KETITI-761454 format. One line per field, with one value per residue: x, y, z of N, C-alpha, C in turn; residue in one letter; residue number from 0. Coordinates in steps of 0.02 Angstrom, whole numbers, plus 32768, in hexadecimal, padded with zeros to 4 digits. Layout:
N
n_c1 [X, ...]
n_c2 [Y, ...]
n_c3 [Z, ...]
ca_c1 [X, ...]
ca_c2 [Y, ...]
ca_c3 [Z, ...]
c_c1 [X, ...]
c_c2 [Y, ...]
c_c3 [Z, ...]
aa [a, ...]
i [NUM, ...]
END
This chain:
108
n_c1 [8028, 804A, 80E1, 818B, 81EE, 8289, 8323, 8380, 841C, 84B1, 8502, 859D, 8630, 868B, 872F, 877A, 87F2, 8815, 8852, 882C, 87B5, 87E6, 8835, 87D1, 878D, 87F5, 880C, 8793, 879D, 880D, 87DB, 8771, 87BA, 8800, 8797, 8740, 8772, 87F3, 87DE, 8787, 87D7, 8838, 87EC, 87C2, 883D, 8863, 87FD, 8819, 8897, 886E, 8817, 8870, 88BE, 8873, 8858, 884B, 87E1, 87CF, 875F, 86D3, 866A, 85F7, 8595, 853B, 8533, 8571, 85FF, 8673, 8708, 8725, 8765, 87D3, 87D6, 880A, 87B3, 8748, 8700, 86DE, 8661, 8637, 85A0, 8550, 854C, 857C, 8542, 8572, 85A1, 85CC, 8622, 864F, 86F1, 86F6, 867E, 868E, 868A, 86BA, 873B, 873B, 8768, 87BD, 8758, 86E0, 867E, 8652, 8617, 85AC, 8565, 8527]
n_c2 [7FC5, 804C, 8089, 8080, 8111, 8145, 819A, 81F6, 81C9, 821A, 829C, 8283, 82BA, 8349, 8350, 83C7, 844F, 849F, 8518, 8591, 85B4, 85D0, 8640, 869C, 86AA, 86DE, 8754, 8796, 87B0, 8805, 8871, 8899, 88C3, 8934, 8987, 8994, 8977, 89B3, 8A41, 8A60, 8A49, 8AAB, 8B20, 8B15, 8B1F, 8BA3, 8BE9, 8BC8, 8C07, 8C8C, 8C9B, 8C84, 8CF5, 8D62, 8E05, 8E89, 8F0B, 8EE2, 8ED3, 8E72, 8DED, 8D8D, 8D03, 8D41, 8DBF, 8E62, 8EAA, 8EF7, 8EBF, 8EC1, 8E82, 8DFA, 8D52, 8CAD, 8C4A, 8C95, 8D2F, 8DDC, 8E36, 8ECE, 8F08, 8F76, 901D, 9007, 8F88, 8EE8, 8E4A, 8DA6, 8D2E, 8C8E, 8C74, 8C27, 8C43, 8CB3, 8CE6, 8D36, 8DA9, 8E54, 8EE4, 8F73, 8FF7, 8FD1, 8FAE, 9028, 905F, 9007, 9013, 908E]
n_c3 [8000, 8038, 8009, 8041, 8063, 802E, 804E, 7FD6, 7F90, 7FC5, 7F6C, 7F1A, 7F6D, 7F3D, 7F0A, 7EFF, 7EF2, 7F8A, 7F99, 7F4E, 7F92, 8010, 7FF5, 7FD6, 8050, 80A1, 805A, 8072, 80FC, 80FD, 80B2, 8105, 8173, 8140, 8119, 8185, 820C, 821D, 81FE, 8269, 82D9, 82C5, 82D0, 8356, 8396, 8375, 83B8, 843C, 844C, 843D, 84AB, 8515, 8509, 8533, 8576, 85F0, 85BE, 853C, 84B3, 8496, 8452, 84A3, 84B1, 845C, 8492, 849A, 84E2, 8558, 859F, 864B, 86B3, 86C5, 86ED, 8726, 86EB, 86C8, 8688, 86A1, 8659, 861A, 85EA, 85DE, 8621, 86C2, 86C9, 86DD, 86A5, 86D8, 868A, 8641, 85FD, 8588, 854C, 8501, 845E, 83F4, 83D4, 83D0, 8369, 83B0, 83F0, 83BA, 8416, 844A, 83D8, 83C4, 843B, 8436]
ca_c1 [8000, 8075, 8127, 81BB, 8213, 82D0, 8349, 83AC, 8463, 84D2, 852C, 85E3, 8655, 86BA, 8774, 879B, 8827, 87F8, 8879, 8806, 8786, 880E, 8847, 8795, 8782, 882A, 87FE, 875C, 87B7, 8838, 87AF, 874D, 87EA, 880F, 875B, 871A, 8796, 882A, 87C5, 876B, 8810, 8857, 87BF, 87C5, 887E, 8860, 87D1, 883D, 88C9, 884A, 87FE, 88AA, 88DB, 8844, 8874, 881E, 87D9, 87BE, 8718, 86C4, 8626, 85F0, 854F, 8513, 8533, 85AD, 8614, 86BA, 8721, 873D, 878E, 87E1, 87E9, 8823, 8782, 8711, 870F, 86A8, 8651, 860C, 8574, 853B, 8567, 856B, 8528, 85AA, 8591, 8604, 8618, 8689, 871C, 86E5, 8642, 86A3, 868F, 86DC, 875F, 872B, 879A, 87B4, 8728, 86A1, 864E, 8636, 85EB, 8570, 8541, 8503]
ca_c2 [8000, 8087, 8074, 80A4, 8148, 8143, 81D5, 81EB, 81C4, 825A, 82A8, 8277, 82F6, 8360, 8352, 8400, 8471, 84CD, 8556, 85CE, 85C6, 85ED, 8683, 86C7, 86B9, 870B, 8794, 87B6, 87CA, 883F, 88A7, 88B1, 88E7, 8976, 89B0, 899D, 8975, 89E4, 8A86, 8A69, 8A4E, 8AEC, 8B53, 8B0E, 8B39, 8BEC, 8C02, 8BC1, 8C3C, 8CCB, 8C9C, 8C8B, 8D37, 8D97, 8E34, 8EBE, 8F3F, 8EC5, 8ED5, 8E2E, 8DD5, 8D4F, 8CEC, 8D73, 8DFE, 8E8A, 8ECC, 8F05, 8E99, 8EEB, 8E5A, 8DB7, 8D21, 8C6E, 8C2B, 8CC3, 8D75, 8E0B, 8E57, 8F08, 8F0B, 8FBC, 9043, 8FEC, 8F44, 8EBA, 8E03, 8D7A, 8CF6, 8C64, 8C89, 8C01, 8C5F, 8CE9, 8CC9, 8D61, 8DE3, 8E8B, 8F1A, 8FA9, 902B, 8FB4, 8FAF, 906C, 9068, 8FDF, 902A, 90CD]
ca_c3 [8000, 803B, 8002, 806B, 8043, 8041, 803B, 7F9D, 7FA0, 7FC3, 7F32, 7F2B, 7F81, 7F0A, 7F24, 7EDF, 7F17, 7FBA, 7F9C, 7F3B, 7FC8, 8046, 7FDF, 7FDA, 8097, 80B7, 803A, 8095, 813B, 80EE, 809D, 813F, 819D, 8125, 8111, 81C3, 824C, 821F, 8207, 82AC, 8308, 82BA, 82EC, 839F, 83AC, 8370, 83ED, 847C, 844E, 8446, 84F0, 8541, 8501, 8546, 85A6, 8605, 858B, 84FB, 84A1, 847F, 844D, 84C9, 84B0, 8439, 84B8, 848F, 851F, 8563, 85D8, 8681, 86E0, 86AB, 8720, 870A, 86BF, 86BD, 867A, 86AF, 861A, 8622, 85B0, 85DC, 8659, 8703, 86C5, 86D1, 86A5, 86E3, 865D, 8636, 85C5, 854C, 852D, 84D4, 841B, 83C5, 83ED, 83A3, 8366, 83E1, 83DC, 83A2, 844D, 844D, 839E, 83CD, 8477, 8429]
c_c1 [802A, 80BD, 8154, 81E0, 825A, 82F2, 8375, 83F4, 8482, 84FD, 8575, 8607, 8687, 86FF, 879A, 87D0, 8808, 881C, 8852, 87D4, 87AB, 8822, 880C, 8788, 87B6, 8820, 87C6, 8773, 87E4, 880E, 878A, 877C, 87F5, 87D2, 8737, 8746, 87CB, 8810, 87A8, 87A2, 8832, 882D, 87C1, 8807, 887F, 8835, 87F4, 8872, 88A8, 8833, 8838, 88C8, 88AD, 8863, 883E, 881C, 87C9, 8772, 8708, 8679, 8624, 85A6, 8521, 8510, 8575, 85BF, 865E, 86D0, 873D, 876B, 8796, 87F8, 8803, 87F1, 8749, 872B, 86D2, 869E, 8621, 85E2, 8555, 8556, 854F, 854F, 8560, 8590, 85D1, 85F7, 8657, 86B0, 8708, 86A7, 8652, 86AE, 86BA, 86FF, 8756, 8764, 8789, 8784, 86E5, 866B, 862C, 8606, 85AA, 8545, 8518, 84C0]
c_c2 [803F, 806F, 809D, 80D9, 8146, 8183, 81C4, 81E8, 8209, 8260, 829C, 82BA, 8308, 8367, 838B, 841E, 84A3, 8510, 8594, 85E3, 85E7, 8635, 86B3, 86DA, 86EA, 8751, 87BA, 87D4, 8807, 887B, 88C4, 88D8, 892E, 89A3, 89BF, 89A5, 89AC, 8A2C, 8A93, 8A70, 8A92, 8B24, 8B51, 8B2A, 8B86, 8C0A, 8BFE, 8BF8, 8C80, 8CD0, 8CA5, 8CD1, 8D70, 8DC2, 8E66, 8EF4, 8F24, 8EC9, 8E94, 8E25, 8D92, 8D3E, 8D1E, 8DB6, 8E22, 8EAD, 8ED6, 8EE0, 8EC9, 8EC5, 8E15, 8D8B, 8CE3, 8C50, 8C59, 8D08, 8D9E, 8E35, 8E90, 8F10, 8F50, 8FDD, 9026, 8FA5, 8F15, 8E72, 8DDC, 8D3B, 8CCC, 8C7D, 8C67, 8C1B, 8C98, 8CCB, 8CF3, 8D9A, 8E1B, 8EBD, 8F50, 8FDE, 9010, 8FB8, 8FF3, 9079, 9042, 8FFA, 9069, 90C1]
c_c3 [8000, 8038, 802F, 8042, 805D, 8028, 8000, 7FB5, 7F99, 7F85, 7F46, 7F3A, 7F4A, 7F2A, 7F03, 7F0C, 7F48, 7FBD, 7F85, 7F71, 8001, 8034, 7FE5, 8023, 80B2, 8099, 805C, 80D7, 8130, 80DA, 80D9, 816D, 8182, 811F, 8153, 8201, 8250, 8225, 824D, 82E0, 8302, 82D9, 8339, 83BA, 83AA, 83A8, 8430, 8482, 845C, 848F, 8521, 853F, 8515, 857D, 85BA, 85CF, 8546, 84F0, 847E, 8474, 8472, 84CB, 848D, 845B, 84AC, 84D0, 8522, 85A3, 860C, 86B1, 86C2, 86E4, 86FE, 86D8, 86AB, 86AA, 868E, 8671, 8627, 85E3, 85A8, 861B, 869C, 8702, 86B0, 86D6, 86B2, 86BB, 8658, 85FA, 8584, 8529, 84FD, 848F, 83EB, 83E9, 83BA, 83A0, 8399, 83C5, 83C4, 83D7, 8451, 8413, 83A6, 8406, 8469, 840A]
aa [m, i, s, n, a, y, a, q, a, a, a, p, a, q, q, g, d, p, l, p, s, l, f, i, i, i, g, m, f, v, l, m, y, f, l, m, i, r, p, q, q, k, k, a, k, e, h, k, l, m, v, d, g, l, q, k, g, d, e, v, i, a, m, g, i, v, g, k, i, t, k, v, g, d, g, y, v, s, l, e, v, s, e, g, n, v, l, h, i, q, k, q, a, v, s, t, l, l, p, k, g, t, y, n, d, v, a, k]
i [0, 1, 2, 3, 4, 5, 6, 7, 8, 9, 10, 11, 12, 13, 14, 15, 16, 17, 18, 19, 20, 21, 22, 23, 24, 25, 26, 27, 28, 29, 30, 31, 32, 33, 34, 35, 36, 37, 38, 39, 40, 41, 42, 43, 44, 45, 46, 47, 48, 49, 50, 51, 52, 53, 54, 55, 56, 57, 58, 59, 60, 61, 62, 63, 64, 65, 66, 67, 68, 69, 70, 71, 72, 73, 74, 75, 76, 77, 78, 79, 80, 81, 82, 83, 84, 85, 86, 87, 88, 89, 90, 91, 92, 93, 94, 95, 96, 97, 98, 99, 100, 101, 102, 103, 104, 105, 106, 107]
END
């Protein structure tokens, strides 16, 4: 009545040269390194140098807020955002170092 169903025999394994596949995989890793990893490391290094070089009087953008640094500590900076208003933020939150005089132009 009902016949048994059997799986087909597996196709014979190809004994080709694995070297081209290896070159493709290595090429993908090299491409990913130059397009993704290396630029990110370079950007992180530049940001670290900028954060380590912060000084009192520098004008910066931190978390979208423009201000002037009034005090620099080990891990924090005091950022004056307007006359008498000072925020204490982590150094790593500083994203951009602005040219001198920019704070006065923006504050007006």
